[in-house]
OpenMM code with the backbone's topology and positions (N, CA, C; nanometers):
from openmm import Vec3, app, unit

residues = "UNK UNK UNK UNK UNK UNK UNK UNK UNK UNK UNK UNK UNK UNK UNK UNK UNK UNK UNK UNK UNK UNK UNK UNK UNK UNK UNK UNK UNK UNK UNK UNK UNK UNK UNK UNK UNK UNK UNK UNK UNK UNK UNK UNK UNK UNK UNK UNK UNK UNK UNK UNK UNK UNK UNK UNK UNK UNK UNK UNK UNK UNK UNK UNK UNK UNK UNK UNK UNK UNK UNK UNK UNK UNK UNK UNK UNK UNK UNK UNK UNK UNK UNK UNK UNK UNK".split()
positions = [
    Vec3(-4.9091, 15.3860, 3.7140),
    Vec3(-4.8066, 15.2767, 3.6731),
    Vec3(-4.8618, 15.1201, 3.7177),
    Vec3(-4.9030, 15.0348, 3.6173),
    Vec3(-4.9774, 14.9336, 3.6304),
    Vec3(-4.9145, 14.8294, 3.7391),
    Vec3(-5.0257, 14.7430, 3.8250),
    Vec3(-4.9710, 14.6639, 3.9111),
    Vec3(-5.0705, 14.5279, 3.9361),
    Vec3(-4.9691, 14.4505, 3.9548),
    Vec3(-5.0402, 14.2932, 3.9557),
    Vec3(-4.9792, 14.2397, 4.0482),
    Vec3(-5.0616, 14.1472, 4.1542),
    Vec3(-5.0132, 14.1088, 4.2754),
    Vec3(-5.0578, 13.9419, 4.2835),
    Vec3(-4.9370, 13.8329, 4.2921),
    Vec3(-4.9709, 13.6973, 4.2712),
    Vec3(-4.9694, 13.6760, 4.4206),
    Vec3(-5.0478, 13.5966, 4.4855),
    Vec3(-5.0647, 13.5454, 4.5864),
    Vec3(-5.0425, 13.3857, 4.6081),
    Vec3(-4.9368, 13.3389, 4.6461),
    Vec3(-4.9196, 13.2043, 4.6767),
    Vec3(-4.9672, 13.1521, 4.8418),
    Vec3(-4.9565, 12.9910, 4.8324),
    Vec3(-4.9344, 12.9275, 4.9543),
    Vec3(-4.7797, 12.9193, 5.0038),
    Vec3(-4.7181, 12.9726, 5.1209),
    Vec3(-4.5720, 12.9931, 5.1527),
    Vec3(-4.5766, 12.8211, 5.1738),
    Vec3(-4.4808, 12.7743, 5.0845),
    Vec3(-4.4171, 12.6054, 5.1349),
    Vec3(-4.2894, 12.6345, 5.1363),
    Vec3(-4.2189, 12.4912, 5.1432),
    Vec3(-4.0962, 12.4850, 5.1814),
    Vec3(-4.0281, 12.5476, 5.0516),
    Vec3(-4.0844, 12.5278, 4.9189),
    Vec3(-3.9847, 12.6044, 4.8072),
    Vec3(-3.9810, 12.7427, 4.8314),
    Vec3(-3.8603, 12.8240, 4.7966),
    Vec3(-3.7840, 12.9247, 4.7874),
    Vec3(-3.8819, 13.0099, 4.7188),
    Vec3(-3.8960, 13.1216, 4.7604),
    Vec3(-3.9480, 13.2574, 4.6122),
    Vec3(-3.8173, 13.2649, 4.5854),
    Vec3(-3.7490, 13.2538, 4.4417),
    Vec3(-3.6555, 13.2871, 4.3783),
    Vec3(-3.6394, 13.4013, 4.2445),
    Vec3(-3.6058, 13.4816, 4.2540),
    Vec3(-3.5957, 13.5897, 4.1418),
    Vec3(-3.4592, 13.5686, 4.0628),
    Vec3(-3.4768, 13.4659, 3.9593),
    Vec3(-3.3337, 13.4713, 3.8914),
    Vec3(-3.3179, 13.5435, 3.8254),
    Vec3(-3.1855, 13.5739, 3.7108),
    Vec3(-3.1561, 13.6672, 3.6275),
    Vec3(-3.2783, 13.6543, 3.5116),
    Vec3(-3.2807, 13.5100, 3.4655),
    Vec3(-3.3767, 13.4617, 3.3625),
    Vec3(-3.5214, 13.5429, 3.4209),
    Vec3(-3.5772, 13.4960, 3.5455),
    Vec3(-3.7433, 13.5420, 3.5964),
    Vec3(-3.7297, 13.6972, 3.5784),
    Vec3(-3.6083, 13.7687, 3.6294),
    Vec3(-3.5885, 13.9436, 3.5989),
    Vec3(-3.6216, 13.9644, 3.4570),
    Vec3(-3.5527, 13.8961, 3.3747),
    Vec3(-3.4967, 13.9440, 3.2202),
    Vec3(-3.6463, 13.9081, 3.1686),
    Vec3(-3.7432, 13.8000, 3.2046),
    Vec3(-3.8544, 13.8373, 3.0990),
    Vec3(-3.9543, 13.8482, 3.1529),
    Vec3(-3.9491, 13.9058, 3.3274),
    Vec3(-4.0464, 14.0305, 3.3591),
    Vec3(-4.0199, 14.1229, 3.2649),
    Vec3(-3.8923, 14.1628, 3.2550),
    Vec3(-3.8418, 14.3402, 3.1934),
    Vec3(-3.8991, 14.2876, 3.0359),
    Vec3(-3.9233, 14.1793, 3.0036),
    Vec3(-3.9931, 14.1863, 2.8401),
    Vec3(-4.1137, 14.1924, 2.8745),
    Vec3(-4.1842, 14.1893, 2.9405),
    Vec3(-4.3223, 14.1985, 2.9677),
    Vec3(-4.3353, 14.3480, 3.0214),
    Vec3(-4.2336, 14.4182, 3.0448),
    Vec3(-4.2897, 14.5897, 3.0772),
    Vec3(-4.2901, 14.5920, 3.2364),
    Vec3(-4.1970, 14.4966, 3.2904),
    Vec3(-4.2441, 14.5729, 3.4459),
    Vec3(-4.1130, 14.5661, 3.4596),
    Vec3(-4.1205, 14.7123, 3.5555),
    Vec3(-4.0235, 14.7571, 3.5785),
    Vec3(-3.9587, 14.7331, 3.7283),
    Vec3(-4.0451, 14.7335, 3.8440),
    Vec3(-3.9864, 14.6794, 3.9538),
    Vec3(-4.0709, 14.5339, 4.0346),
    Vec3(-4.0269, 14.4615, 4.1238),
    Vec3(-4.0962, 14.3468, 4.1344),
    Vec3(-4.0320, 14.3829, 4.3283),
    Vec3(-4.1729, 14.3468, 4.3991),
    Vec3(-4.1340, 14.3112, 4.5616),
    Vec3(-4.1834, 14.1749, 4.6238),
    Vec3(-4.1473, 14.1730, 4.7105),
    Vec3(-4.1563, 14.0484, 4.7557),
    Vec3(-4.2364, 14.0677, 4.9118),
    Vec3(-4.3707, 13.9933, 4.9440),
    Vec3(-4.3814, 14.0349, 5.0991),
    Vec3(-4.4696, 13.9002, 5.1173),
    Vec3(-4.4693, 13.8923, 5.2277),
    Vec3(-4.5430, 13.7706, 5.2975),
    Vec3(-4.5663, 13.7698, 5.4240),
    Vec3(-4.5978, 13.6735, 5.5284),
    Vec3(-4.5962, 13.6373, 5.6015),
    Vec3(-4.5513, 13.4770, 5.6297),
    Vec3(-4.5773, 13.4443, 5.7800),
    Vec3(-4.5739, 13.2779, 5.7683),
    Vec3(-4.6698, 13.1819, 5.6904),
    Vec3(-4.7315, 13.2108, 5.6136),
    Vec3(-4.8351, 13.1079, 5.5393),
    Vec3(-4.8373, 13.1854, 5.3944),
    Vec3(-4.8436, 13.2887, 5.3497),
    Vec3(-4.8778, 13.3422, 5.2593),
    Vec3(-4.7739, 13.4105, 5.2092),
    Vec3(-4.7086, 13.3967, 5.0390),
    Vec3(-4.5900, 13.5213, 4.9597),
    Vec3(-4.6877, 13.5433, 4.8808),
    Vec3(-4.6029, 13.6775, 4.8565),
    Vec3(-4.7200, 13.7450, 4.7575),
    Vec3(-4.6259, 13.8508, 4.6809),
    Vec3(-4.6541, 13.8295, 4.5484),
    Vec3(-4.5583, 13.8923, 4.4836),
    Vec3(-4.5718, 13.9899, 4.3636),
    Vec3(-4.5143, 14.1156, 4.3627),
    Vec3(-4.5762, 14.2777, 4.3574),
    Vec3(-4.4996, 14.2947, 4.2428),
    Vec3(-4.5833, 14.2754, 4.0860),
    Vec3(-4.5046, 14.3615, 4.0021),
    Vec3(-4.5396, 14.4909, 3.9293),
    Vec3(-4.4803, 14.5606, 3.9070),
    Vec3(-4.5645, 14.6577, 3.8190),
    Vec3(-4.4532, 14.7207, 3.7222),
    Vec3(-4.5282, 14.8084, 3.6143),
    Vec3(-4.4362, 14.8962, 3.5255),
    Vec3(-4.5171, 14.9751, 3.4513),
    Vec3(-4.4921, 15.0583, 3.3899),
    Vec3(-4.5302, 15.1740, 3.3417),
    Vec3(-4.6069, 15.1122, 3.1851),
    Vec3(-4.5512, 15.0087, 3.1257),
    Vec3(-4.5743, 14.9303, 2.9837),
    Vec3(-4.6274, 14.7987, 3.0145),
    Vec3(-4.6603, 14.7543, 3.1864),
    Vec3(-4.6875, 14.6731, 3.1755),
    Vec3(-4.8337, 14.6195, 3.1878),
    Vec3(-4.9041, 14.5692, 3.0955),
    Vec3(-5.0596, 14.5395, 3.0905),
    Vec3(-5.0824, 14.3987, 3.1898),
    Vec3(-5.1350, 14.4421, 3.3025),
    Vec3(-5.1568, 14.3129, 3.3803),
    Vec3(-5.2306, 14.1857, 3.3580),
    Vec3(-5.3390, 14.2404, 3.3096),
    Vec3(-5.4649, 14.1862, 3.2728),
    Vec3(-5.4384, 14.0893, 3.1256),
    Vec3(-5.3592, 14.1462, 3.0785),
    Vec3(-5.3143, 14.0705, 2.9237),
    Vec3(-5.2153, 13.9744, 2.9486),
    Vec3(-5.0908, 14.0218, 3.0329),
    Vec3(-4.9989, 13.9633, 3.0649),
    Vec3(-5.0154, 13.8416, 3.2220),
    Vec3(-5.1151, 13.8507, 3.2371),
    Vec3(-5.1035, 13.7630, 3.3777),
    Vec3(-5.0302, 13.6446, 3.3560),
    Vec3(-5.0890, 13.5529, 3.2775),
    Vec3(-5.0489, 13.4138, 3.2629),
    Vec3(-4.8695, 13.4063, 3.2644),
    Vec3(-4.8613, 13.4840, 3.1535),
    Vec3(-4.7489, 13.5429, 3.0991),
    Vec3(-4.6018, 13.5762, 3.2169),
    Vec3(-4.7085, 13.6302, 3.3163),
    Vec3(-4.6160, 13.7053, 3.4010),
    Vec3(-4.5766, 13.5750, 3.5026),
    Vec3(-4.7507, 13.4819, 3.5353),
    Vec3(-4.7236, 13.3850, 3.6089),
    Vec3(-4.5831, 13.2780, 3.5737),
    Vec3(-4.5865, 13.2566, 3.4355),
    Vec3(-4.4620, 13.1659, 3.3941),
    Vec3(-4.3382, 13.2213, 3.4299),
    Vec3(-4.3239, 13.3771, 3.3755),
    Vec3(-4.2022, 13.4515, 3.3885),
    Vec3(-4.1566, 13.4484, 3.5406),
    Vec3(-4.2115, 13.4491, 3.6349),
    Vec3(-4.2244, 13.4046, 3.7776),
    Vec3(-4.1758, 13.2853, 3.7944),
    Vec3(-4.2088, 13.1727, 3.7548),
    Vec3(-4.1742, 13.0246, 3.7461),
    Vec3(-4.2841, 12.9940, 3.8482),
    Vec3(-4.4139, 13.0588, 3.8636),
    Vec3(-4.5017, 12.9820, 3.9554),
    Vec3(-4.6317, 12.9468, 3.8614),
    Vec3(-4.6176, 12.9040, 3.7373),
    Vec3(-4.7182, 12.8457, 3.6506),
    Vec3(-4.7891, 12.7117, 3.7113),
    Vec3(-4.6954, 12.5992, 3.7634),
    Vec3(-4.7251, 12.5363, 3.7908),
    Vec3(-4.8072, 12.4904, 3.9326),
    Vec3(-4.8224, 12.6203, 3.9892),
    Vec3(-4.8551, 12.6600, 4.1395),
    Vec3(-4.9770, 12.6844, 4.1157),
    Vec3(-5.0738, 12.7023, 4.2029),
    Vec3(-5.2095, 12.7515, 4.2262),
    Vec3(-5.1834, 12.8913, 4.3139),
    Vec3(-5.2297, 13.0273, 4.2642),
    Vec3(-5.1708, 13.1379, 4.2702),
    Vec3(-5.3160, 13.2016, 4.2758),
    Vec3(-5.3454, 13.3141, 4.3360),
    Vec3(-5.4108, 13.3720, 4.3198),
    Vec3(-5.3784, 13.5004, 4.2715),
    Vec3(-5.4300, 13.6021, 4.1677),
    Vec3(-5.4008, 13.7021, 4.0989),
    Vec3(-5.4797, 13.8377, 4.1457),
    Vec3(-5.4237, 13.9216, 4.1819),
    Vec3(-5.5171, 14.0114, 4.1883),
    Vec3(-5.4360, 14.1365, 4.1262),
    Vec3(-5.5429, 14.1952, 4.1097),
    Vec3(-5.5782, 14.3424, 3.9554),
    Vec3(-5.5726, 14.4932, 4.0620),
    Vec3(-5.4710, 14.5634, 4.0027),
    Vec3(-5.5101, 14.7067, 4.0760),
    Vec3(-5.6380, 14.7481, 4.0298),
    Vec3(-5.7369, 14.8073, 4.1231),
    Vec3(-5.8146, 14.8826, 4.1341),
    Vec3(-5.8291, 15.0027, 4.1216),
    Vec3(-5.7314, 15.0633, 4.1749),
    Vec3(-5.6912, 15.2226, 4.1893),
    Vec3(-5.5495, 15.2467, 4.2636),
    Vec3(-5.5195, 15.3640, 4.2220),
    Vec3(-5.4301, 15.3867, 4.2861),
    Vec3(-5.4105, 15.5885, 4.3261),
    Vec3(-5.4345, 15.6076, 4.4565),
    Vec3(-5.4671, 15.7151, 4.4800),
    Vec3(-5.2861, 15.7919, 4.5128),
    Vec3(-5.2701, 15.9164, 4.4958),
    Vec3(-5.1347, 15.9872, 4.5503),
    Vec3(-5.2207, 16.0568, 4.6749),
    Vec3(-5.1030, 16.0598, 4.7932),
    Vec3(-5.1442, 16.1383, 4.8635),
    Vec3(-5.1072, 16.2264, 4.9194),
    Vec3(-5.1201, 16.3409, 4.9763),
    Vec3(-4.9872, 16.4391, 5.0219),
    Vec3(-5.0768, 16.4869, 5.1400),
    Vec3(-4.9817, 16.5642, 5.1903),
    Vec3(-5.0487, 16.6391, 5.3230),
    Vec3(-5.1310, 16.7556, 5.2979),
    Vec3(-5.2041, 16.7746, 5.3887),
    Vec3(-5.3259, 16.9073, 5.3386),
    Vec3(-5.2137, 17.0445, 5.4011),
    Vec3(-5.2717, 17.1066, 5.3205),
    Vec3(-5.2304, 17.2529, 5.3497),
    Vec3(-5.3404, 17.3598, 5.4030),
] * unit.nanometer
topology = app.Topology()
chain = topology.addChain("A")
for resn in residues:
    res = topology.addResidue(resn, chain)
    for name in ("N", "CA", "C"):
        topology.addAtom(name, app.Element.getBySymbol(name[0]), res)
């Protein structure tokens, strides 16, 4: 599953995932969205089997409503499955 993380400063604006944001992300092949952060940083994690994060990063920013904000975009470098040792 492909993953893209969009980091931004946390400010007075709330991070909203409106129905139109979710629909736009779905059209990009996104299957799930996570929202994480701390006092100063907000991160939106988008994932999907049919999602191409490298080609769709700018479109994903627009779909999230953050195209006008300064953001940092992180791309997935590796994915490792972990299971208990036997």
